C-alpha positions, 0 to 999 in steps of 0.5 A: 245378809250381805254376800261374802267377798271372794277374798274371804275364801282361800282356795283349799289346794294351791300348787307351789310355784316352780323354780323360775316359773312365770306368773301366767304359767302358775295362774294357768295351772291353778285355773286348770286345777279348778276347771275354770279359765284364767279370767274366771280365776281372776274374777274369783280373786276380785280382779277385773280385766282392764278394758283398755288392756289387750294383754291383761295377763301380760300386764300382770306379769310385767307390773303386778299392782299392789292391790292385785298382788294382795288379792291373789295372795289372800286367795292363794296363801302365797307371799307378795315376794313369791308372786312378784318373783314370777313377774318381770318387774326387775326389767326396764320398760324398754326391755318389755318387747324382749319378753316373749308372750308364749316363750321362745325356747325350752330346756330339754330337761324342763320339757318333761313338764310342759305345763310349766313355762319359765321366765328364762324361756321368754328372754332372748339372752338366755341360751343355757337353762339356769336350772340344768345348765343344758343348752336351750333349743328353739320351740321350732326349727333346728337347734344351735348344734345343728347349725354349728359344729362342736368346735365352733360352739366351743369357740363362740360360747365364751363370747355369747356368755359375755354378750348375754351378761351385758344384755341381762345387765342392761335389761335389769338397769344394772351398771353397764360397764364404764361409760367413759371407756366402753360403748353402750349396749345400744350403740353396739347393737346399732353397729351390729345391725347397721348395713356396711354395704348396699344390698346385693344379690347373694354370691354363689357360695351362699346358695348351698345344696345345688350344683355349680350350674344350678347355682349360676341360674338360680332364680334367687341370685337376682334377689338383693339381700341386706349386708349387715355388720353382724356377719362381718363380726361373726363370720361363723353366723354368715356361714351358718345362717340361711342367706335370706333369713340372715338379716336381723331387725335394727337395734334393740328390735333385733332382740325382740324379733330374732330367732335363737340363731340370730340372738345367739349371733348377736350375743357373740357379736356383743361379746367380740365388740366388748373384748376387741372394739377397735379391731372389730370396728376397723375390720367392718370399716375396711369391708364397707363401701362409701355409704356404709362407712359413713353410716358406721362412722355415724354410729361410732360418734357415740363411742368413747373418744379414746376408742375413736382415736384408737380406731382412727389410728389403726385405720391410718396404719392399715390404709394404702400408701399415700399419694406421694408413695403411689406417685413414686411407685408409678414413676418407677414403672413409667417406662413399662407403662409408656410401652403399653400406652403406645400399644393401646393408642396404636390399637385404637387407631388401627381398629377404629371402625371395628370398635366404633359400634361397641359399648365401653365394656365390649370395647375394653374387652376387644382391646385387651384381646388385641393387645394379647394377640399383638404381644404373642405375634411373631416379630417381623424381620423385614430387612431395613431398606437402605436409601 
């Protein structure tokens, strides 16, 4: 007699999926109920692991095939819609890297039932639990409330909500604003994660928890750190993040690899750039060095033309006086400048031998000290001899 196919036998006890539960979590709970592995459970359903896949459960969560969904539904009594609701099928392929395999953070209220892993805990743009409204905390490390004071969070949260909404809309392939008037989310992330200046050693104020003398001789001060636009747009993050953990991955990768603090700051940055793209872009350009300015301007070329024109207009308003204005300014002070120029010439001539062996920086310093001493020296009142 032919053996019965496993799908003819429905499991007698099947726990209902929890709200916002992910498929891997539900399958793990079901397998634990019967004392088998998830792989053994899937074999019972008639689903064999794909030999080419290194993350079979992740593949099921991402794109649950029709045959696989039918097999699980037949064995558990769950509807196809209920099964697909536990997957991330609504997300675009480019967002797959954003989904954490084992979760990113957790809601304090949901933590009472650690066996249930929820979809929202795996997404980088979810900072508040959709069920309880509580602020998410990381699985490891300090929470946002430990990094920012209550006043700062109250100021930052509206921007984070705006940025999170844009991230969720982009990941779900929903309309991402008016393309003719709003920069794309990808270009905004590129702008935030680009370097506006060359890497440089940290400043003394960026090494907290040490005395002034200890900071001066801190070995970390010799290490160069990246200078990205994100801390310029979100200075609160610049003050809150550890100096050597401040840099984020470039572009879309920043959401896949970032910590809770980093993704929250990125969402705030997206919210601020969405609300005031001209002001924030001009501020970042003003703080840039020549190399960083060229880099940011290259990213701005993908922004809508009306915004680019407004940015250029605002930059011209804030630019220093033109060469004509500068020439007029210096002509007005030419008499004073001539006095100092003659003094410098005299000092160089009088101290030629003394200055000969010095480098440029030491020579300038010596001339400044000599000029200061000459300025305060008593004026000689030697009488003029008549001839």
